[in-house]
mmCIF file as gemmi writes it, N, C-alpha and C atoms, coordinates in Angstrom:
data_model
loop_
_atom_site.group_PDB
_atom_site.id
_atom_site.type_symbol
_atom_site.label_atom_id
_atom_site.label_alt_id
_atom_site.label_comp_id
_atom_site.label_asym_id
_atom_site.label_entity_id
_atom_site.label_seq_id
_atom_site.pdbx_PDB_ins_code
_atom_site.Cartn_x
_atom_site.Cartn_y
_atom_site.Cartn_z
_atom_site.occupancy
_atom_site.B_iso_or_equiv
_atom_site.pdbx_formal_charge
_atom_site.auth_seq_id
_atom_site.auth_asym_id
_atom_site.pdbx_PDB_model_num
ATOM 1 N N . MET Axp A 1 ? 120.329 108.648 132.518 1 0 ? 1 A 1
ATOM 2 C CA . MET Axp A 1 ? 121.513 108.763 131.721 1 0 ? 1 A 1
ATOM 3 C C . MET Axp A 1 ? 121.433 107.737 130.597 1 0 ? 1 A 1
ATOM 4 N N . GLY Axp A 2 ? 121.724 108.148 129.404 1 0 ? 2 A 1
ATOM 5 C CA . GLY Axp A 2 ? 121.619 107.272 128.245 1 0 ? 2 A 1
ATOM 6 C C . GLY Axp A 2 ? 122.84 106.383 128.075 1 0 ? 2 A 1
ATOM 7 N N . ARG Axp A 3 ? 122.654 105.386 127.265 1 0 ? 3 A 1
ATOM 8 C CA . ARG Axp A 3 ? 123.76 104.484 126.955 1 0 ? 3 A 1
ATOM 9 C C . ARG Axp A 3 ? 124.542 105.037 125.772 1 0 ? 3 A 1
ATOM 10 N N . VAL Axp A 4 ? 125.714 104.532 125.599 1 0 ? 4 A 1
ATOM 11 C CA . VAL Axp A 4 ? 126.533 104.91 124.45 1 0 ? 4 A 1
ATOM 12 C C . VAL Axp A 4 ? 125.861 104.378 123.193 1 0 ? 4 A 1
ATOM 13 N N . GLY Axp A 5 ? 125.709 105.231 122.189 1 0 ? 5 A 1
ATOM 14 C CA . GLY Axp A 5 ? 125.114 104.808 120.93 1 0 ? 5 A 1
ATOM 15 C C . GLY Axp A 5 ? 123.607 104.883 120.88 1 0 ? 5 A 1
ATOM 16 N N . SER Axp A 6 ? 122.977 105.455 121.894 1 0 ? 6 A 1
ATOM 17 C CA . SER Axp A 6 ? 121.516 105.523 121.9 1 0 ? 6 A 1
ATOM 18 C C . SER Axp A 6 ? 120.992 106.892 121.478 1 0 ? 6 A 1
ATOM 19 N N . CYS Axp A 7 ? 121.829 107.711 120.859 1 0 ? 7 A 1
ATOM 20 C CA . CYS Axp A 7 ? 121.401 109.062 120.485 1 0 ? 7 A 1
ATOM 21 C C . CYS Axp A 7 ? 120.248 109.033 119.488 1 0 ? 7 A 1
ATOM 22 N N . HIS Axp A 8 ? 120.173 108.004 118.649 1 0 ? 8 A 1
ATOM 23 C CA . HIS Axp A 8 ? 119.086 107.921 117.679 1 0 ? 8 A 1
ATOM 24 C C . HIS Axp A 8 ? 117.761 107.652 118.38 1 0 ? 8 A 1
ATOM 25 N N . ASP Axp A 9 ? 117.788 106.84 119.427 1 0 ? 9 A 1
ATOM 26 C CA . ASP Axp A 9 ? 116.582 106.572 120.195 1 0 ? 9 A 1
ATOM 27 C C . ASP Axp A 9 ? 116.095 107.84 120.881 1 0 ? 9 A 1
ATOM 28 N N . ILE Axp A 10 ? 117.006 108.597 121.421 1 0 ? 10 A 1
ATOM 29 C CA . ILE Axp A 10 ? 116.652 109.826 122.119 1 0 ? 10 A 1
ATOM 30 C C . ILE Axp A 10 ? 116.077 110.842 121.139 1 0 ? 10 A 1
ATOM 31 N N . ALA Axp A 11 ? 116.675 110.953 119.974 1 0 ? 11 A 1
ATOM 32 C CA . ALA Axp A 11 ? 116.188 111.9 118.968 1 0 ? 11 A 1
ATOM 33 C C . ALA Axp A 11 ? 114.786 111.532 118.514 1 0 ? 11 A 1
ATOM 34 N N . ALA Axp A 12 ? 114.528 110.252 118.317 1 0 ? 12 A 1
ATOM 35 C CA . ALA Axp A 12 ? 113.198 109.812 117.895 1 0 ? 12 A 1
ATOM 36 C C . ALA Axp A 12 ? 112.165 110.087 118.977 1 0 ? 12 A 1
ATOM 37 N N . THR Axp A 13 ? 112.529 109.844 120.222 1 0 ? 13 A 1
ATOM 38 C CA . THR Axp A 13 ? 111.615 110.091 121.332 1 0 ? 13 A 1
ATOM 39 C C . THR Axp A 13 ? 111.316 111.576 121.466 1 0 ? 13 A 1
ATOM 40 N N . GLU Axp A 14 ? 112.341 112.405 121.391 1 0 ? 14 A 1
ATOM 41 C CA . GLU Axp A 14 ? 112.139 113.847 121.483 1 0 ? 14 A 1
ATOM 42 C C . GLU Axp A 14 ? 111.284 114.351 120.333 1 0 ? 14 A 1
ATOM 43 N N . SER Axp A 15 ? 111.487 113.815 119.155 1 0 ? 15 A 1
ATOM 44 C CA . SER Axp A 15 ? 110.686 114.206 118 1 0 ? 15 A 1
ATOM 45 C C . SER Axp A 15 ? 109.223 113.83 118.199 1 0 ? 15 A 1
ATOM 46 N N . PHE Axp A 16 ? 108.982 112.624 118.705 1 0 ? 16 A 1
ATOM 47 C CA . PHE Axp A 16 ? 107.616 112.17 118.958 1 0 ? 16 A 1
ATOM 48 C C . PHE Axp A 16 ? 106.905 113.099 119.932 1 0 ? 16 A 1
ATOM 49 N N . PHE Axp A 17 ? 107.544 113.404 121.059 1 0 ? 17 A 1
ATOM 50 C CA . PHE Axp A 17 ? 106.896 114.247 122.049 1 0 ? 17 A 1
ATOM 51 C C . PHE Axp A 17 ? 106.743 115.688 121.572 1 0 ? 17 A 1
ATOM 52 N N . ALA Axp A 18 ? 107.631 116.168 120.718 1 0 ? 18 A 1
ATOM 53 C CA . ALA Axp A 18 ? 107.485 117.511 120.151 1 0 ? 18 A 1
ATOM 54 C C . ALA Axp A 18 ? 106.248 117.582 119.266 1 0 ? 18 A 1
ATOM 55 N N . VAL Axp A 19 ? 106.044 116.557 118.443 1 0 ? 19 A 1
ATOM 56 C CA . VAL Axp A 19 ? 104.861 116.522 117.578 1 0 ? 19 A 1
ATOM 57 C C . VAL Axp A 19 ? 103.598 116.389 118.421 1 0 ? 19 A 1
ATOM 58 N N . LEU Axp A 20 ? 103.632 115.526 119.42 1 0 ? 20 A 1
ATOM 59 C CA . LEU Axp A 20 ? 102.475 115.341 120.298 1 0 ? 20 A 1
ATOM 60 C C . LEU Axp A 20 ? 102.117 116.647 121 1 0 ? 20 A 1
ATOM 61 N N . LYS Axp A 21 ? 103.112 117.335 121.532 1 0 ? 21 A 1
ATOM 62 C CA . LYS Axp A 21 ? 102.883 118.602 122.214 1 0 ? 21 A 1
ATOM 63 C C . LYS Axp A 21 ? 102.322 119.652 121.262 1 0 ? 21 A 1
ATOM 64 N N . GLU Axp A 22 ? 102.814 119.662 120.025 1 0 ? 22 A 1
ATOM 65 C CA . GLU Axp A 22 ? 102.337 120.632 119.039 1 0 ? 22 A 1
ATOM 66 C C . GLU Axp A 22 ? 100.878 120.367 118.667 1 0 ? 22 A 1
ATOM 67 N N . GLU Axp A 23 ? 100.515 119.104 118.549 1 0 ? 23 A 1
ATOM 68 C CA . GLU Axp A 23 ? 99.162 118.761 118.123 1 0 ? 23 A 1
ATOM 69 C C . GLU Axp A 23 ? 98.125 118.919 119.227 1 0 ? 23 A 1
ATOM 70 N N . ILE Axp A 24 ? 98.473 118.583 120.468 1 0 ? 24 A 1
ATOM 71 C CA . ILE Axp A 24 ? 97.468 118.666 121.533 1 0 ? 24 A 1
ATOM 72 C C . ILE Axp A 24 ? 97.681 119.854 122.453 1 0 ? 24 A 1
ATOM 73 N N . GLY Axp A 25 ? 98.862 120.436 122.441 1 0 ? 25 A 1
ATOM 74 C CA . GLY Axp A 25 ? 99.132 121.622 123.244 1 0 ? 25 A 1
ATOM 75 C C . GLY Axp A 25 ? 98.9 121.395 124.722 1 0 ? 25 A 1
ATOM 76 N N . THR Axp A 26 ? 98.19 122.319 125.333 1 0 ? 26 A 1
ATOM 77 C CA . THR Axp A 26 ? 97.918 122.229 126.768 1 0 ? 26 A 1
ATOM 78 C C . THR Axp A 26 ? 96.448 121.944 127.022 1 0 ? 26 A 1
ATOM 79 N N . ARG Axp A 27 ? 95.853 121.203 126.12 1 0 ? 27 A 1
ATOM 80 C CA . ARG Axp A 27 ? 94.436 120.868 126.234 1 0 ? 27 A 1
ATOM 81 C C . ARG Axp A 27 ? 94.168 120.065 127.504 1 0 ? 27 A 1
ATOM 82 N N . ILE Axp A 28 ? 93.023 120.306 128.112 1 0 ? 28 A 1
ATOM 83 C CA . ILE Axp A 28 ? 92.635 119.611 129.339 1 0 ? 28 A 1
ATOM 84 C C . ILE Axp A 28 ? 91.42 118.75 129.053 1 0 ? 28 A 1
ATOM 85 N N . TRP Axp A 29 ? 91.51 117.476 129.418 1 0 ? 29 A 1
ATOM 86 C CA . TRP Axp A 29 ? 90.397 116.551 129.229 1 0 ? 29 A 1
ATOM 87 C C . TRP Axp A 29 ? 89.7 116.32 130.562 1 0 ? 29 A 1
ATOM 88 N N . PRO Axp A 30 ? 88.382 116.054 130.522 1 0 ? 30 A 1
ATOM 89 C CA . PRO Axp A 30 ? 87.647 115.843 131.768 1 0 ? 30 A 1
ATOM 90 C C . PRO Axp A 30 ? 88.027 114.549 132.483 1 0 ? 30 A 1
ATOM 91 N N . GLU Axp A 31 ? 88.492 113.561 131.736 1 0 ? 31 A 1
ATOM 92 C CA . GLU Axp A 31 ? 88.892 112.299 132.365 1 0 ? 31 A 1
ATOM 93 C C . GLU Axp A 31 ? 90.027 111.658 131.579 1 0 ? 31 A 1
ATOM 94 N N . ARG Axp A 32 ? 90.731 110.788 132.233 1 0 ? 32 A 1
ATOM 95 C CA . ARG Axp A 32 ? 91.909 110.156 131.642 1 0 ? 32 A 1
ATOM 96 C C . ARG Axp A 32 ? 91.571 109.317 130.414 1 0 ? 32 A 1
ATOM 97 N N . ALA Axp A 33 ? 90.434 108.635 130.435 1 0 ? 33 A 1
ATOM 98 C CA . ALA Axp A 33 ? 90.05 107.773 129.313 1 0 ? 33 A 1
ATOM 99 C C . ALA Axp A 33 ? 89.879 108.574 128.021 1 0 ? 33 A 1
ATOM 100 N N . SER Axp A 34 ? 89.299 109.752 128.106 1 0 ? 34 A 1
ATOM 101 C CA . SER Axp A 34 ? 89.123 110.564 126.903 1 0 ? 34 A 1
ATOM 102 C C . SER Axp A 34 ? 90.463 111.093 126.392 1 0 ? 34 A 1
ATOM 103 N N . ALA Axp A 35 ? 91.375 111.412 127.283 1 0 ? 35 A 1
ATOM 104 C CA . ALA Axp A 35 ? 92.71 111.848 126.867 1 0 ? 35 A 1
ATOM 105 C C . ALA Axp A 35 ? 93.452 110.706 126.191 1 0 ? 35 A 1
ATOM 106 N N . ARG Axp A 36 ? 93.344 109.535 126.763 1 0 ? 36 A 1
ATOM 107 C CA . ARG Axp A 36 ? 94.019 108.37 126.184 1 0 ? 36 A 1
ATOM 108 C C . ARG Axp A 36 ? 93.469 108.045 124.801 1 0 ? 36 A 1
ATOM 109 N N . ALA Axp A 37 ? 92.155 108.157 124.632 1 0 ? 37 A 1
ATOM 110 C CA . ALA Axp A 37 ? 91.534 107.886 123.336 1 0 ? 37 A 1
ATOM 111 C C . ALA Axp A 37 ? 91.968 108.917 122.295 1 0 ? 37 A 1
ATOM 112 N N . GLU Axp A 38 ? 92.131 110.148 122.701 1 0 ? 38 A 1
ATOM 113 C CA . GLU Axp A 38 ? 92.546 111.211 121.782 1 0 ? 38 A 1
ATOM 114 C C . GLU Axp A 38 ? 93.981 111.008 121.296 1 0 ? 38 A 1
ATOM 115 N N . VAL Axp A 39 ? 94.844 110.548 122.171 1 0 ? 39 A 1
ATOM 116 C CA . VAL Axp A 39 ? 96.255 110.381 121.834 1 0 ? 39 A 1
ATOM 117 C C . VAL Axp A 39 ? 96.487 109.118 121.016 1 0 ? 39 A 1
ATOM 118 N N . SER Axp A 40 ? 95.769 108.068 121.323 1 0 ? 40 A 1
ATOM 119 C CA . SER Axp A 40 ? 96.024 106.793 120.62 1 0 ? 40 A 1
ATOM 120 C C . SER Axp A 40 ? 95.275 106.649 119.338 1 0 ? 40 A 1
């Protein structure tokens, strides 16, 4: 549950994950290190 006045934080977070999901989709990496390198 969010705090009062944190709607801007939630919107920014949702926007970030929407862009991330759009760019990488449902791609599967062979190991966690390669996925982490791709995202960062």
